[in-house]
N, CA, C and O of each residue as an XYZ file, in Angstrom:
788
protein
N     181.665     44.783     68.919
C     180.451     44.502     69.684
C     179.960     45.813     70.287
O     180.750     46.579     70.839
N     178.649     46.073     70.181
C     178.168     47.354     70.704
C     177.906     47.278     72.206
O     177.753     46.202     72.782
N     177.859     48.458     72.814
C     177.758     48.550     74.278
C     176.507     47.909     74.870
O     176.623     47.228     75.888
N     175.318     48.086     74.293
C     174.134     47.461     74.901
C     174.269     45.942     75.015
O     173.820     45.358     76.001
N     174.883     45.294     74.018
C     175.052     43.832     74.081
C     176.029     43.464     75.194
O     175.813     42.484     75.907
N     177.093     44.236     75.349
C     178.075     43.978     76.415
C     177.404     44.103     77.783
O     177.608     43.255     78.651
N     176.601     45.161     77.980
C     175.902     45.339     79.263
C     174.922     44.192     79.522
O     174.803     43.696     80.642
N     174.221     43.785     78.454
C     173.282     42.677     78.579
C     174.001     41.390     79.001
O     173.562     40.704     79.925
N     175.104     41.069     78.324
C     175.859     39.864     78.666
C     176.386     39.925     80.093
O     176.353     38.925     80.810
N     176.868     41.080     80.504
C     177.369     41.233     81.868
C     176.244     41.005     82.878
O     176.438     40.320     83.882
N     175.062     41.584     82.611
C     173.927     41.434     83.530
C     173.489     39.985     83.645
O     173.082     39.540     84.718
N     173.571     39.247     82.547
C     173.151     37.839     82.567
C     174.202     36.949     83.207
O     173.865     36.037     83.963
N     175.483     37.206     82.911
C     176.547     36.313     83.370
C     177.086     36.636     84.759
O     177.659     35.757     85.402
N     176.925     37.853     85.238
C     177.494     38.245     86.542
C     177.010     37.362     87.682
O     177.832     36.933     88.491
N     175.694     37.065     87.790
C     175.264     36.187     88.890
C     175.893     34.804     88.816
O     176.236     34.218     89.842
N     176.047     34.277     87.593
C     176.662     32.957     87.438
C     178.114     32.981     87.871
O     178.590     32.059     88.533
N     178.821     34.046     87.492
C     180.229     34.162     87.877
C     180.355     34.231     89.386
O     181.235     33.594     89.964
N     179.483     34.999     90.033
C     179.529     35.121     91.495
C     179.239     33.780     92.161
O     179.913     33.406     93.121
N     178.232     33.048     91.654
C     177.901     31.776     92.297
C     178.959     30.720     92.019
O     179.191     29.842     92.850
N     179.612     30.797     90.842
C     180.662     29.839     90.540
C     181.880     30.053     91.418
O     182.661     29.127     91.637
N     182.051     31.286     91.928
C     183.200     31.585     92.784
C     183.099     30.860     94.119
O     184.114     30.563     94.749
N     181.860     30.573     94.554
C     181.666     29.849     95.809
C     181.691     28.350     95.532
O     180.645     27.701     95.507
N     182.868     27.811     95.328
C     182.989     26.383     95.044
C     182.712     25.587     96.309
O     182.991     26.053     97.414
N     182.167     24.398     96.153
C     181.908     23.572     97.342
C     183.214     23.195     98.036
O     184.259     23.089     97.395
N     183.145     22.996     99.339
C     184.332     22.566    100.071
C     184.646     21.097     99.795
O     183.824     20.371     99.236
N     185.827     20.675    100.187
C     186.196     19.263    100.104
C     185.551     18.491    101.256
O     185.219     17.313    101.117
N     185.377     19.165    102.390
C     184.793     18.544    103.584
C     183.857     19.558    104.227
O     184.212     20.727    104.379
N     182.675     19.119    104.600
C     181.754     19.993    105.337
C     180.984     19.152    106.346
O     180.594     18.019    106.062
N     180.774     19.720    107.516
C     179.952     19.097    108.554
C     178.875     20.115    108.887
O     179.176     21.277    109.163
N     177.618     19.681    108.862
C     176.532     20.637    109.082
C     175.294     19.944    109.623
O     175.179     18.719    109.601
N     174.369     20.767    110.112
C     173.057     20.294    110.560
C     172.040     20.852    109.572
O     172.085     22.022    109.193
N     171.132     19.988    109.171
C     170.120     20.379    108.195
C     168.771     19.877    108.683
O     168.704     18.939    109.477
N     167.702     20.498    108.213
C     166.352     20.071    108.584
C     165.549     19.792    107.328
O     165.648     20.513    106.335
N     164.757     18.741    107.386
C     163.824     18.421    106.310
C     162.417     18.693    106.812
O     162.097     18.413    107.967
N     161.597     19.225    105.962
C     160.200     19.417    106.342
C     160.061     20.424    107.460
O     160.335     21.610    107.276
N     159.640     19.961    108.606
C     159.366     20.846    109.731
C     160.659     21.247    110.427
O     161.492     20.399    110.745
N     160.816     22.530    110.657
C     161.961     23.032    111.411
C     161.452     23.548    112.746
O     160.287     23.926    112.871
N     162.315     23.560    113.730
C     161.927     24.049    115.050
C     161.513     25.515    114.952
O     162.071     26.248    114.137
N     160.553     25.961    115.756
C     160.128     27.360    115.723
C     161.321     28.296    115.921
O     162.163     28.075    116.791
N     161.374     29.342    115.101
C     162.462     30.320    115.219
C     163.718     29.921    114.479
O     164.714     30.644    114.523
N     163.695     28.770    113.789
C     164.853     28.342    113.026
C     164.473     28.213    111.561
O     163.298     28.309    111.209
N     165.454     27.999    110.719
C     165.167     27.764    109.303
C     165.714     26.401    108.921
O     166.419     25.758    109.699
N     165.378     25.967    107.709
C     165.803     24.634    107.286
C     167.105     24.654    106.505
O     167.560     23.604    106.053
N     167.721     25.830    106.332
C     168.990     25.886    105.604
C     170.097     25.253    106.442
O     169.987     25.197    107.667
N     171.161     24.776    105.797
C     172.232     24.130    106.560
C     172.874     25.074    107.579
O     173.100     26.250    107.297
N     173.158     24.548    108.750
C     173.898     25.267    109.784
C     175.272     24.603    109.846
O     175.442     23.540    110.441
N     176.247     25.260    109.214
C     177.566     24.649    109.087
C     178.306     24.642    110.412
O     178.331     25.635    111.139
N     178.905     23.503    110.708
C     179.785     23.354    111.860
C     181.211     23.618    111.406
O     181.981     24.282    112.100
N     181.560     23.089    110.229
C     182.864     23.385    109.632
C     182.800     23.125    108.132
O     182.003     22.314    107.661
N     183.653     23.826    107.394
C     183.800     23.628    105.951
C     185.272     23.836    105.626
O     185.885     24.809    106.065
N     185.839     22.900    104.843
C     187.271     22.922    104.542
C     187.461     22.763    103.034
O     186.896     21.855    102.422
N     188.253     23.645    102.447
C     188.521     23.591    101.010
C     189.885     22.935    100.765
O     190.742     22.930    101.648
N     190.083     22.376     99.545
C     191.338     21.666     99.256
C     192.595     22.510     99.437
O     193.664     21.972     99.723
N     192.476     23.834     99.274
C     193.653     24.700     99.408
C     194.017     24.997    100.864
O     194.989     25.703    101.132
N     193.227     24.452    101.812
C     193.533     24.633    103.231
C     192.675     25.669    103.933
O     192.765     25.812    105.152
N     191.847     26.396    103.198
C     190.960     27.372    103.843
C     189.922     26.625    104.653
O     189.323     25.668    104.163
N     189.703     27.047    105.884
C     188.711     26.423    106.761
C     187.861     27.505    107.411
O     188.368     28.546    107.830
N     186.572     27.244    107.488
C     185.618     28.115    108.172
C     184.868     27.227    109.152
O     184.426     26.137    108.791
N     184.722     27.687    110.389
C     184.008     26.873    111.375
C     183.159     27.749    112.283
O     183.426     28.935    112.474
N     182.133     27.124    112.833
C     181.213     27.823    113.718
C     181.796     27.903    115.124
O     182.473     26.986    115.587
N     181.521     29.006    115.782
C     181.909     29.120    117.198
C     181.083     28.147    118.045
O     181.521     27.717    119.112
N     179.883     27.804    117.560
C     179.006     26.878    118.265
C     179.111     25.513    117.594
O     178.445     25.258    116.590
N     179.939     24.645    118.142
C     180.183     23.340    117.526
C     179.043     22.345    117.744
O     179.089     21.240    117.203
N     178.027     22.707    118.520
C     176.856     21.831    118.659
C     175.757     22.209    117.687
O     175.228     21.344    116.990
N     175.401     23.491    117.627
C     174.287     23.923    116.778
C     174.737     24.387    115.403
O     173.930     24.416    114.473
N     176.016     24.754    115.250
C     176.492     25.260    113.974
C     175.938     26.646    113.677
O     175.257     27.245    114.510
N     176.233     27.146    112.493
C     175.754     28.464    112.082
C     176.665     29.575    112.557
O     177.621     29.339    113.295
N     176.352     30.826    112.114
C     177.188     31.964    112.509
C     177.067     32.239    114.002
O     176.087     31.837    114.629
N     178.055     32.920    114.577
C     179.232     33.515    113.938
C     180.303     32.466    113.621
O     180.448     31.460    114.315
N     181.048     32.746    112.540
C     182.091     31.841    112.062
C     183.480     32.421    112.270
O     183.665     33.632    112.395
N     184.452     31.513    112.303
C     185.869     31.885    112.314
C     186.520     31.251    111.089
O     185.989     30.296    110.524
N     187.670     31.783    110.680
C     188.380     31.222    109.539
C     189.884     31.218    109.793
O     190.402     32.025    110.565
N     190.563     30.306    109.136
C     192.023     30.189    109.215
C     192.462     29.311    108.045
O     191.671     29.004    107.153
N     193.720     28.919    108.063
C     194.257     28.038    107.030
C     194.909     26.840    107.711
O     195.597     26.985    108.721
N     194.684     25.658    107.147
C     195.332     24.447    107.636
C     196.185     23.876    106.507
O     196.038     24.268    105.350
N     197.058     22.967    106.844
C     197.944     22.360    105.857
C     197.120     21.530    104.869
O     196.449     20.587    105.286
N     197.152     21.856    103.557
C     196.369     21.097    102.575
C     196.654     19.593    102.586
O     195.769     18.797    102.273
N     197.867     19.200    102.940
C     198.208     17.774    102.972
C     197.341     17.027    103.985
O     197.030     15.855    103.771
N     196.946     17.674    105.081
C     196.080     17.032    106.079
C     194.701     16.738    105.488
O     194.100     15.704    105.778
N     194.213     17.647    104.666
C     192.910     17.473    104.032
C     192.979     16.314    103.039
O     192.102     15.451    103.012
N     194.030     16.309    102.228
C     194.186     15.241    101.236
C     194.341     13.878    101.913
O     193.842     12.874    101.405
N     195.025     13.841    103.047
C     195.200     12.576    103.770
C     193.856     12.073    104.301
O     193.568     10.879    104.227
N     193.042     12.970    104.832
C     191.725     12.570    105.336
C     190.867     12.039    104.191
O     190.172     11.037    104.361
N     190.903     12.694    103.020
C     190.134     12.239    101.868
C     190.655     10.897    101.355
O     189.874     10.038    100.948
N     191.969     10.722    101.377
C     192.576      9.458    100.944
C     192.135      8.315    101.865
O     191.758      7.244    101.388
N     192.184      8.540    103.170
C     191.759      7.514    104.120
C     190.269      7.204    103.963
O     189.849      6.054    104.091
N     189.483      8.236    103.686
C     188.044      8.038    103.473
C     187.805      7.169    102.251
O     186.947      6.287    102.271
N     188.558      7.415    101.187
C     188.423      6.604     99.967
C     188.816      5.154    100.240
O     188.171      4.230     99.745
N     189.880      4.953    101.031
C     190.329      3.598    101.351
C     189.287      2.841    102.170
O     189.211      1.615    102.091
N     188.489      3.555    102.949
C     187.427      2.921    103.740
C     186.146      2.724    102.928
O     185.151      2.212    103.440
N     186.180      3.136    101.660
C     185.048      2.896    100.770
C     183.964      3.949    100.788
O     182.872      3.713    100.271
N     184.236      5.110    101.370
C     183.191      6.120    101.476
C     182.673      6.600    100.126
O     181.500      6.958    100.012
N     183.516      6.615     99.111
C     183.079      7.075     97.800
C     182.518      5.944     96.936
O     181.861      6.204     95.928
N     182.770      4.709     97.319
C     182.381      3.588     96.457
C     181.281      2.697     97.030
O     180.553      2.070     96.260
N     181.136      2.620     98.331
C     180.129      1.733     98.932
C     178.769      2.435     98.966
O     178.565      3.399     99.704
N     177.859      1.930     98.155
C     176.540      2.565     98.042
C     175.769      2.516     99.367
O     174.975      3.413     99.651
N     175.996      1.484    100.171
C     175.284      1.351    101.431
C     175.578      2.479    102.413
O     174.768      2.757    103.298
N     176.725      3.130    102.264
C     177.075      4.228    103.171
C     176.289      5.494    102.862
O     176.260      6.418    103.675
N     175.652      5.546    101.699
C     174.852      6.723    101.335
C     173.450      6.667    101.953
O     172.658      7.593    101.781
N     173.152      5.595    102.660
C     171.847      5.492    103.302
C     171.714      6.585    104.363
O     172.656      6.854    105.108
N     170.546      7.205    104.425
C     170.285      8.227    105.439
C     169.693      7.574    106.675
O     168.743      6.798    106.578
N     170.258      7.890    107.844
C     169.808      7.317    109.105
C     169.015      8.354    109.887
O     169.426      8.764    110.973
N     167.879      8.780    109.339
C     167.000      9.699    110.049
C     165.582      9.531    109.527
O     165.363      8.951    108.463
N     164.618     10.050    110.292
C     163.207      9.920    109.932
C     162.677     11.144    109.209
O     163.405     12.119    109.018
N     161.424     11.102    108.810
C     160.811     12.216    108.073
C     160.670     13.460    108.938
O     160.555     13.384    110.162
N     160.685     14.611    108.264
C     160.494     15.919    108.920
C     161.424     16.110    110.104
O     161.004     16.600    111.152
N     162.680     15.729    109.946
C     163.601     15.772    111.082
C     164.827     16.629    110.783
O     165.092     17.000    109.639
N     165.550     16.925    111.833
C     166.867     17.549    111.718
C     167.907     16.446    111.848
O     167.672     15.434    112.509
N     169.052     16.645    111.216
C     170.090     15.621    111.228
C     171.450     16.265    110.945
O     171.529     17.379    110.427
N     172.515     15.542    111.295
C     173.878     15.930    110.944
C     174.231     15.332    109.590
O     173.739     14.264    109.228
N     175.082     16.022    108.849
C     175.597     15.487    107.594
C     177.093     15.767    107.515
O     177.580     16.795    107.985
N     177.802     14.826    106.909
C     179.219     15.026    106.581
C     179.327     14.879    105.066
O     178.948     13.852    104.504
N     179.840     15.902    104.421
C     180.022     15.930    102.966
C     181.513     15.795    102.680
O     182.335     16.466    103.305
N     181.857     14.923    101.731
C     183.241     14.762    101.303
C     183.294     14.807     99.785
O     182.470     14.190     99.110
N     184.275     15.545     99.245
C     184.477     15.583     97.806
C     185.961     15.469     97.510
O     186.784     16.182     98.084
N     186.287     14.556     96.602
C     187.666     14.362     96.166
C     187.647     14.249     94.647
O     187.206     13.239     94.099
N     188.124     15.280     93.975
C     188.060     15.304     92.522
C     186.617     15.327     92.079
O     185.850     16.179     92.527
N     186.225     14.408     91.206
C     184.844     14.367     90.715
C     183.946     13.488     91.588
O     182.741     13.412     91.347
N     184.515     12.823     92.600
C     183.726     11.949     93.480
C     183.272     12.706     94.718
O     184.015     13.506     95.287
N     182.046     12.437     95.119
C     181.555     13.031     96.367
C     180.620     12.053     97.057
O     180.066     11.147     96.433
N     180.458     12.255     98.352
C     179.533     11.441     99.132
C     179.016     12.262    100.294
O     179.580     13.294    100.655
N     177.933     11.781    100.867
C     177.311     12.472    102.004
C     176.803     11.416    102.972
O     176.056     10.518    102.585
N     177.208     11.526    104.232
C     176.696     10.649    105.284
C     175.738     11.472    106.133
O     176.016     12.631    106.438
N     174.599     10.872    106.519
C     173.579     11.622    107.259
C     173.019     10.768    108.394
O     172.730      9.584    108.217
N     172.870     11.396    109.568
C     172.310     10.691    110.722
C     171.738     11.689    111.732
O     172.158     12.844    111.806
N     170.778     11.205    112.494
C     170.210     12.055    113.546
C     170.622     11.600    114.941
O     170.162     12.162    115.934
N     171.495     10.577    115.028
C     171.765     10.009    116.351
C     172.466     10.995    117.284
O     172.202     10.987    118.487
N     173.347     11.837    116.763
C     174.014     12.815    117.643
C     173.013     13.778    118.258
O     173.098     14.098    119.444
N     172.067     14.240    117.456
C     171.088     15.211    117.957
C     170.188     14.595    119.023
O     169.982     15.195    120.078
N     169.646     13.397    118.758
C     168.729     12.782    119.723
C     169.449     12.317    120.977
O     168.881     12.370    122.068
N     170.675     11.866    120.843
C     171.362     11.324    122.016
C     171.964     12.397    122.916
O     172.655     12.087    123.886
N     171.700     13.652    122.591
C     172.013     14.717    123.567
C     171.099     14.572    124.777
O     171.439     14.995    125.882
N     169.940     13.969    124.553
C     169.013     13.665    125.638
C     169.482     12.360    126.286
O     169.496     11.324    125.621
N     169.866     12.384    127.560
C     170.417     11.180    128.206
C     169.419     10.033    128.338
O     169.812      8.931    128.722
N     168.136     10.258    128.030
C     167.136      9.205    128.154
C     166.828      8.521    126.828
O     166.019      7.594    126.779
N     167.477      8.982    125.735
C     167.183      8.430    124.418
C     168.381      7.699    123.832
O     169.529      7.956    124.194
N     168.081      6.769    122.906
C     169.119      6.052    122.172
C     168.606      5.848    120.748
O     167.406      5.685    120.524
N     169.531      5.860    119.794
C     169.175      5.569    118.406
C     169.681      4.169    118.089
O     170.877      3.887    118.171
N     168.737      3.294    117.724
C     169.046      1.903    117.412
C     168.631      1.644    115.967
O     167.489      1.901    115.587
N     169.564      1.134    115.167
C     169.307      0.846    113.763
C     168.634      2.023    113.063
O     167.789      1.832    112.188
N     169.010      3.230    113.449
C     168.486      4.437    112.826
C     167.194      4.951    113.414
O     166.751      6.037    113.041
N     166.564      4.210    114.327
C     165.316      4.645    114.944
C     165.541      5.113    116.370
O     166.437      4.619    117.054
N     164.733      6.065    116.821
C     164.886      6.644    118.161
C     164.036      5.874    119.161
O     162.873      5.568    118.897
N     164.626      5.563    120.314
C     163.890      4.873    121.363
C     164.298      5.373    122.739
O     165.299      6.074    122.888
N     163.521      5.008    123.728
C     163.804      5.376    125.108
C     164.727      4.333    125.736
O     164.609      3.139    125.462
N     165.631      4.794    126.568
C     166.526      3.864    127.266
C     165.803      3.095    128.370
O     166.177      1.964    128.677
N     164.783      3.688    128.964
C     164.033      3.034    130.045
C     164.957      2.456    131.114
O     164.771      1.322    131.554
N     165.950      3.238    131.527
C     166.863      2.818    132.582
C     168.022      1.963    132.118
O     168.902      1.646    132.918
N     168.052      1.576    130.844
C     169.149      0.743    130.340
C     170.395      1.594    130.101
O     170.314      2.818    130.004
N     171.535      0.938    130.009
C     172.805      1.592    129.708
C     172.921      1.787    128.196
O     172.793      0.830    127.433
N     173.164      3.024    127.765
C     173.203      3.324    126.331
C     174.272      2.511    125.606
O     174.011      1.955    124.539
N     175.476      2.438    126.182
C     176.558      1.700    125.512
C     176.195      0.233    125.318
O     176.507     -0.358    124.284
N     175.543     -0.345    126.302
C     175.139     -1.751    126.197
C     174.082     -1.935    125.113
O     174.133     -2.897    124.346
N     173.131     -1.017    125.052
C     172.092     -1.084    124.019
C     172.723     -0.973    122.638
O     172.350     -1.704    121.721
N     173.677     -0.059    122.489
C     174.341      0.131    121.199
C     175.145     -1.109    120.814
O     175.174     -1.486    119.642
N     175.800     -1.750    121.789
C     176.572     -2.967    121.503
C     175.696     -4.083    120.942
O     176.185     -4.936    120.201
N     174.404     -4.089    121.286
C     173.475     -5.115    120.810
C     172.687     -4.688    119.577
O     171.772     -5.393    119.150
N     173.036     -3.539    119.002
C     172.356     -3.030    117.814
C     172.780     -3.836    116.583
O     173.657     -4.695    116.675
N     172.165     -3.561    115.444
C     172.520     -4.259    114.200
C     173.970     -3.962    113.829
O     174.488     -2.884    114.120
N     174.609     -4.921    113.191
C     175.998     -4.763    112.773
C     176.139     -3.568    111.836
O     177.105     -2.813    111.942
N     175.188     -3.387    110.920
C     175.253     -2.303    109.938
C     175.299     -0.933    110.616
O     176.115     -0.084    110.257
N     174.412     -0.722    111.602
C     174.383      0.594    112.242
C     175.571      0.781    113.187
O     176.071      1.897    113.328
N     176.028     -0.287    113.832
C     177.226     -0.174    114.676
C     178.437      0.213    113.827
O     179.238      1.051    114.241
N     178.578     -0.393    112.638
C     179.692     -0.038    111.751
C     179.564      1.396    111.259
O     180.556      2.118    111.159
N     178.321      1.808    110.948
C     178.101      3.197    110.535
C     178.491      4.158    111.662
O     179.170      5.157    111.426
N     178.058      3.850    112.881
C     178.402      4.704    114.027
C     179.917      4.852    114.178
O     180.411      5.952    114.428
N     180.650      3.752    114.029
C     182.107      3.806    114.174
C     182.723      4.664    113.091
O     183.593      5.490    113.367
N     182.279      4.476    111.866
C     182.761      5.290    110.759
C     182.433      6.755    110.991
O     183.281      7.625    110.794
N     181.210      7.027    111.406
C     180.769      8.399    111.688
C     181.639      9.023    112.787
O     182.105     10.154    112.652
N     181.846      8.287    113.853
C     182.642      8.774    114.974
C     184.071      9.101    114.535
O     184.628     10.126    114.927
N     184.655      8.227    113.725
C     186.018      8.456    113.225
C     186.077      9.704    112.347
O     187.001     10.509    112.463
N     185.088      9.860    111.470
C     185.057     11.031    110.580
C     184.846     12.326    111.357
O     185.493     13.337    111.083
N     183.941     12.285    112.322
C     183.689     13.489    113.134
C     184.947     13.889    113.891
O     185.272     15.073    113.971
N     185.655     12.915    114.445
C     186.895     13.216    115.176
C     187.941     13.791    114.219
O     188.632     14.751    114.560
N     188.058     13.210    113.031
C     189.058     13.668    112.056
C     188.742     15.072    111.547
O     189.650     15.887    111.380
N     187.465     15.363    111.300
C     187.119     16.699    110.808
C     187.253     17.741    111.916
O     187.680     18.867    111.660
N     186.895     17.376    113.133
C     187.058     18.299    114.264
C     188.532     18.583    114.510
O     188.888     19.700    114.886
N     189.394     17.596    114.305
C     190.836     17.777    114.519
C     191.448     18.772    113.536
O     192.532     19.296    113.792
N     190.776     19.041    112.419
C     191.282     20.025    111.452
C     191.097     21.458    111.941
O     191.784     22.366    111.473
N     190.179     21.665    112.872
C     189.866     23.026    113.328
C     190.996     23.564    114.200
O     191.322     22.974    115.230
N     191.605     24.704    113.781
C     192.694     25.276    114.580
C     192.181     25.847    115.904
O     190.984     26.090    116.057
N     193.089     26.060    116.860
C     192.656     26.608    118.146
C     192.172     28.049    118.064
O     191.367     28.474    118.893
N     192.650     28.814    117.073
C     192.223     30.207    116.935
C     191.991     30.532    115.464
O     192.473     29.830    114.575
N     191.250     31.601    115.224
C     190.994     32.052    113.864
C     190.502     33.485    113.867
O     190.284     34.085    114.920
N     190.331     34.022    112.668
C     189.811     35.382    112.501
C     188.309     35.307    112.240
O     187.806     34.305    111.731
N     187.604     36.369    112.593
C     186.168     36.415    112.329
C     185.912     36.308    110.833
O     186.649     36.867    110.021
N     184.861     35.584    110.486
C     184.485     35.400    109.093
C     183.044     35.854    108.933
O     182.155     35.350    109.620
N     182.804     36.799    108.034
C     181.448     37.317    107.854
C     180.873     36.960    106.490
O     179.766     37.386    106.160
N     181.600     36.191    105.697
C     181.102     35.801    104.382
C     179.962     34.805    104.488
O     179.678     34.267    105.559
N     179.313     34.570    103.351
C     178.205     33.611    103.311
C     178.724     32.228    102.956
O     179.685     32.088    102.200
N     178.084     31.215    103.507
C     178.369     29.828    103.136
C     177.140     29.330    102.378
O     176.313     28.595    102.917
N     177.040     29.750    101.111
C     175.822     29.460    100.355
C     176.067     28.585     99.129
O     175.316     28.658     98.156
N     177.102     27.767     99.170
C     177.376     26.827     98.092
C     176.372     25.678     98.150
O     175.782     25.412     99.197
N     176.185     25.002     97.021
C     175.274     23.863     96.941
C     176.073     22.569     97.058
O     177.103     22.408     96.404
N     175.603     21.664     97.879
C     176.233     20.355     98.047
C     175.290     19.304     97.483
O     174.283     18.973     98.109
N     175.612     18.769     96.287
C     174.697     17.793     95.686
C     174.552     16.544     96.545
O     175.420     16.230     97.360
N     173.455     15.843     96.355
C     173.219     14.593     97.075
C     173.924     13.468     96.379
O     173.853     12.324     96.827
């Protein structure tokens, strides 16, 4: 094979090789925006944490807003596999209703991505973001004012579907947060992998 062809093949394949090296994580928690983003921000995902099957974990120092600066460490891979196994047992990969997005148009929302082998799923909701405001509540996926009511009481009277989603979401958020070690090293790499829908 002559040299010009080798250089040509390298130039064409090098970007693919680099992008293939950034494999998606097994678990990721992030904030994303559709349509309109807040002034001074972008619509790209702001990762809160990302965990790979081999135990590599990267997490944001800002666990509310996500994004850099990031820290990294290693966790026991068996913990990751156990979380994915429990998620599968709860039907996260098989129940189509769990793939419903609980947010409105042109909004920001939280997402939890899970991948186990060839199966993947994504849960999405905006309730965490809106309920940072003590005067708001998300009911059946829609945002409303509390008008002096108790949030927990309002949530208890919400639809069964959204209450079950909230419980599942809460359990997953607690489990993914529990994977984050107390300390880590600074991480300056990019988190630019694609997470299919």
